[in-house]
C-alpha positions in Angstrom: -10.3 -12.8 4.4 -11.3 -11.0 1.2 -9.3 -11.9 -1.8 -7.5 -8.6 -2.6 -6.1 -8.3 -6.1 -4.5 -5.5 -8.0 -3.6 -6.3 -11.6 -4.0 -10.0 -10.9 -1.4 -10.1 -8.1 -2.1 -11.1 -4.5 -1.4 -8.1 -2.2 0.2 -9.1 1.1 0.6 -5.5 2.3 -3.0 -4.6 1.6 -4.1 -7.8 3.3 -2.1 -6.8 6.4 -3.5 -3.3 6.4 -7.0 -4.7 6.1 -6.4 -7.1 8.9 -5.1 -4.3 11.2 -8.1 -2.2 10.3 -10.5 -5.0 11.2 -8.7 -5.6 14.5 -7.9 -2.1 15.6 -10.7 0.0 14.1 -13.5 -2.5 14.6 -14.4 -2.6 10.9 -15.7 -5.6 9.0 -13.5 -6.8 6.1 -15.6 -5.1 3.4 -15.3 -1.8 5.2 -11.6 -2.3 5.9 -10.9 -3.1 2.3 -12.6 0.1 1.2 -10.6 2.1 3.8 -7.4 0.5 2.6 -8.2 1.5 -1.0 -8.9 5.0 0.1 -5.6 5.2 1.9 -3.8 3.8 -1.1 -5.4 6.4 -3.3 -4.7 9.2 -0.9 -1.1 8.3 -0.6 -0.8 8.1 -4.4 -2.3 11.6 -4.8 -0.2 13.3 -2.1 3.2 11.8 -2.6 5.7 13.3 -5.0 5.7 11.5 -8.4 9.1 10.1 -7.7 7.8 8.2 -4.6 4.5 7.1 -6.0 5.9 4.1 -7.9 7.9 2.7 -5.0 5.0 3.1 -2.6 2.5 1.6 -5.0 4.8 -1.3 -5.5 5.2 -1.9 -1.8 1.4 -1.8 -1.3 0.7 -4.1 -4.2 3.5 -6.5 -3.3 5.2 -6.0 -6.6 9.0 -5.6 -6.5 9.0 -4.7 -2.8 12.7 -5.0 -2.3 13.4 -2.9 -5.4 10.8 -0.3 -4.3 12.3 0.0 -0.8 15.7 0.5 -2.2 14.4 3.1 -4.6 12.5 4.9 -1.9 15.5 5.0 0.4 17.6 6.5 -2.4 15.0 9.1 -3.2 14.4 10.1 0.4 18.1 10.3 0.9 18.3 12.8 -1.9 15.7 15.0 -0.3 17.8 15.6 2.8 
């Protein structure tokens, strides 16, 4: 597995995404890592600003529980 790091932190969610891309899309790890980064960037560019932080935190593995709680609260306010 490729060592995936963002701001010095290991990234479990990105590793999981990369693993699934390797298994399901028949990509090698380098290609899958590039695709995962493109997906992360795409989501960051398309999500409302209020959701970007929680999603980024979930993908980078930083403050995942807090990010999930924040996202639930923000999504609840949308509906």
